[in-house]
N, C-alpha and C positions, 0 to 999 in steps of 0.2 A: 491457592487451588491450582493443581497441575494436571489433574486427570478427570475427564468427564466421560462417562460411559452412557451410551444411548442404546436402549434395546428397542428395536423397531426401525427399519431402514426405509420406510415409505415417506409420505408427505410430511407428517409431523416430525419424525426423526431427522429427516434431511433439513427441514427448516431450522431446527435447533442447531445442527452442525454448521450450516451455512451462516447463520446469524452470529454464532460464536466467533467464527473466523472474520466475518465482516466487522465485528466490534473489537477485533484485535487480540482475541484469546490465542495464545501461542503454545498452550500446553497440548497434551495428548487427548485426542478425541477418538474413543473406540466406538464404532458404529456396527452394531450386531443385528443381522437380519436373518430371519428364518428361511426366506426364499434365497435362491442362489442368484437371483436377478437384482441389479441395482434398482433404486427407487423409481417407480413409474406411476402414472396417473390411473386411478381405478375407475372413475365415473364413465369414461368412454367404453368400458367393457360391456355395458348394457345398452350401448347405442349402436352396436353392430353385431350381426349374427356370426359371421365367419372371419375369425382371426387366424392368421398364419404366423409362423415364427418371424418372417421378415417384417411383420408389422410392429414388432416390439420397439424398434428405434423411435417410432412416431409417438410413443407414450412416455419416453424418458422425462423425468422431472428436471434433470440437469444434464447438459451436454457433457460428453466424456471429458473434454478438456477442463471445463470448469469443475467437474467432479474431482478430477485428479488434483487440482490446485487446492482442494480442501485439506489435503495431507492427512488423511484419516488412517487410523488403525482399523482397516475394513475387514469385517468377518461375516461375509455372506454365506448362506447355507448352513449357518450355525444357530442352534436354538438355545436360548437361555433356559436353564432348568431350575435355578435357585438363585436367591439373592440373600445377602446377610447385611442388613442395614447397620448393625452395630460394628461390624468389622470393615464395612465398605468394600465388599467383594461380590462378584458375580461368578456363578459356575455355569459352564457351557456343556452341551451334550457331548462334545468331544473330549471332555475331561479338563479343559483349560480353565484357569481362574483369571478373571479380569479385575484388577483393583480399581477403585474409583474414589475421588473426592466428592463428586456430584454424580447422581444417577438420574437418568430420565427414562421413564417407562412410556414407550410409544408403540406398544404391541398391537394396538387396534382391537379388532373383534374377529370371532370365528363364526361362520354360518351355523345356524341351528339346523339340525337334521331331524328327520322323521323315521319311524320304524319302517323298514322295507327299502330305504334308500332314496334314490332320485338324485339327479345332478344338482350341484350347487354352483354358484358363480361368485367368486371372491378374488381369484388370482388370474393372471394372464394364462397360466396353464389350464385353469378351469375354462377360460374362454375358448381356447383351442379345442379342448375336449368337447365342449358344447357344440361347436361348429361341426366337428367330425360326426357326432351323433345325429345332428340335424340333417345330415346328408340324405338319409333315406326315410326320415320321419315325415309323416303327413299329418298325424294327429298329435299335438303337443299339449299336455296338461301342465299348467303352471299353478303350483300350490302356493298361495300367498299373494295378496293384492296390495302390497305396499309399493314403495318406489320401484324396487327392482322387479317385482312380479308384473306390475303394470307396464313398465318399459319393455320387458321381454314379450309380454302378450302383444303389445303393439308391433314389435319387430316381427314376431312370428306371423301375425295376421297380414301384415304388409308384404310378407314374402310369398303369400298365396297358400300357406299352410292353414290348417284348422287349429286355431288357438282357443284353449279351454281354460278359463281362469276360475279358480276356486278359493273361497275365503269365508270364514265364519262371520265376518263383518256384514252389515246390510248393503254395502256398496263399496266400490274401490276407494281405498285410502280414506274411508269415513272417519277413522280415528285421528287422522292427520289434518284433514281439511274441514271437517264438519259436514253435516248432511247436505247442505245446498250445493256446495262445490262437488261433493262426492256424487250427487245425482247427475250433475253436469258431466262428470267424468264417465259415469256409467253410460250416459247417452252417447258420448263420443265413441266408446269402445263398442257399444252395440251397433252403432251406425257403420263401423268399419269391420264388422263381421266377427268380433270376439264373442264366443259362447261363454256365458257367465253363470256360475252357481254360487250365490251368496247366501249367507245366513245358515250355513251348514258346515261343520268341521269335517276334516278327513279322518276316517277311521283307520285306514291302513293303505299302504302302497304294496301291490302284489309284485314281488320280485320274481323274475325268471332268469334262466341261465344267461340269456342275452341282455339282461338289464330289466329295470322296472318297466312294467307294461301298463297295468290298469290301476285305477284308484277307487277304493270303496269309500263312500260317504256315510256318515253316521245315520242318515235317514234311509239307508238300505240301497241306494242307487249305486251302480258301478259305472265309472267313466272309462271307456276304452281309450288307450293311448299307445302310440309308438315310442313316446319319450315322455318322461316326467321330470320336471324341473322344480326344485323346492326352494322357495324364497320366503321363508316364514320368520325372518328376523335373524338376530345374531346375539352373541353373548361376549362380554369383554374377555380378552385373552389374559387372564390374571391367575390361572391355576398354578403357574410356576412360582408365584409369590407366597404360597402357603408356607408359614413358618418364618417368613423373612423379617417380620416386624413392621412391614409396610401396611397401612390400613387399606382394606379392600371391602367395598360394598357397592355392587353394581358398578364396577370399575375401581380405579384407584381413587380413594377419597382424599380430596385436596381442598385447600383454602382458596381465597380469592387470588392468590399469587400462583396458583397451580402447584402448590407445595404440599406434599403429603407428610414429610418429616423434614427436619433440617437437612438440606442438601439432597433431598429426594423429591423429584417432580414428576408430573405426568402431562402428556399432551396428546391431542387427537381423540379418536373414538373411545379410547380406554379411560380417559380422564373424567372423573365425576367431581366437578369443582363448584365452588360457590360463586355465582355471578352476582356481584353487588348491584348491578343495574336493575335486576329483577328481584333481588333479595331471595333467591332460591338456588337450589342445586341443579346442575345441568350435566347431562352427558350427551354430546351431540355427535352424530355419525354423518357429518357432512364435510366435503372436501375443503371448502374455504376455512372452516373452523380449524381443521388440522394444521394448515399452514400458519394461520394467525396465532394459534395457541403455541405452536413451536417457536415462533418469533418471540412471543411474550415470555416463554420459559427461559430461552437463552438470555434475554435481558435480565431476568430475575436471578439466574445463576451468577451473573456478573454484578449483582448487588443493586439493581435498579429499584426493586421493590415496587413494581407497578401492578395494580390490580388488573386482572383480565376481565373486562366487562363488555363484551361485544354485543351488538344486535345480531342474532343468528341470521344467516342467509343460506338459502338452498334453492335449487331449481330442479325441474324434471322436464324432459322432452318426451312426449308421447304422440305418435304419429307425427303430424306437422304442427302440433300445438306445443307451446312453451309456457310453463307455469313457474313463476318466480315468487319467492317469499322472503320478506325481511321481518324478523321478530318472531313472536309467538302467536300461533293461530290455532284454530280447531277447538275441540272441547265444547264447553258450554258458552263460549264467548259470543257476544252479540255480533252479527254480521251487518255491516253498513256498506252500501254501494257508493263508492266515491266517483267513479266514472263508468259509464256503460251499465249494463245489467247482466246478471248471471246467464241469461239465455242467449246472449249475443256471442260473437266471435272474439271480442276484446273487451275486457273490463278490469277494474281495480277495486278491490274490497278492503275494508278495514275491519279488524277483529277487536272488539272493545271489551275490556275487563276492568271492573271497579271504576268505571267512568273515564278510563284512559285507553288510548289505542295501543294494544299490546303488539300488534303485527299487521302487516299489509300483504295482500296477495295480488299478483298481476297475471291475468290470462291473456297471452299474446299482447302484452302491454309493457315492453321493457322500459320505455321512457317514462310512462306513467307511474309504474311501480317504483322506479328509482326516485322520482320526485316525491312520491308518497312516503318513502322511508323517513323523511324529515318529520313526519307526523307521529312516529312511534314515540310513545311516552307522553303525548299530549291529549287533551280531551277532543272528541270529535266536534266538528263545527256545528 
């Protein structure tokens, strides 16, 4: 194997490239990225409201010297438009063809949009644009109360602006955390001044020449806004794989080795792989998973044949509160308090499924939740 092509130059793609070199791969590594910027960390984009061009260096995943030592066939600002799994080629938007012996799809996701527009936040350029629009905005409607929407609502409210959070769920992140923690999160946002409208979908965003202004809800109410930010989820960036022969269903469909076809792999947000630890398929849009899966893919390209079976990990910072999760939580799983109680400022919970702890959650409890991680997969005491 002499040529590896990686489509996607963010955390997962960079992890593949760096691990291949660390493990002694001396062949050609083509790293293709749709953005013109080198790989950078995305989670901080929702932790700060005003980014400027000079801030970009603080987000780089690899320092320029180390990046240069990877000796990549680097193609930034290039979009892959097609792949041919039978011939082992990629077609780029500029007309170039890239041959490969192994292909890694690490294209991540694209933000979902709503009729009428609204700003989205996925890239560093999006973050700069958001900061520019926030300059004169006093009333900001955030559509979607998942990770991104809740974090942005917290930032907007903390800046002294009027933050208005809208979602058809009954409470913020109810689908992710379950009703008890969602209620605790609702109380946090309400106490910090976030105006919330839950249990009602958005009917439309009213676009004006200067940008989206108001939001109509399906119950007939209209929310006035100076700025509308849409954070209603995302979809895997797989449209370019149509006709490639690579299986796609809610991402690139892979086995436990993150392999979609012989010598075709996927890593990061776009990978829908079988996790043998939980005996189920997963597609995880979290930063740590992207890097860990990229490392696993590189090892398997080199013939290690190691199943990728992580305990998922994610975190969110909202106002001055930190929530960390190991494993699987939410849904109809039974919630057991391990330390503290949900009404306090610090607690650790276990989520039990089929008699075993599927995941643990820590609210302002980094040490406690890290210790509780060892309980995942075991019966509660």
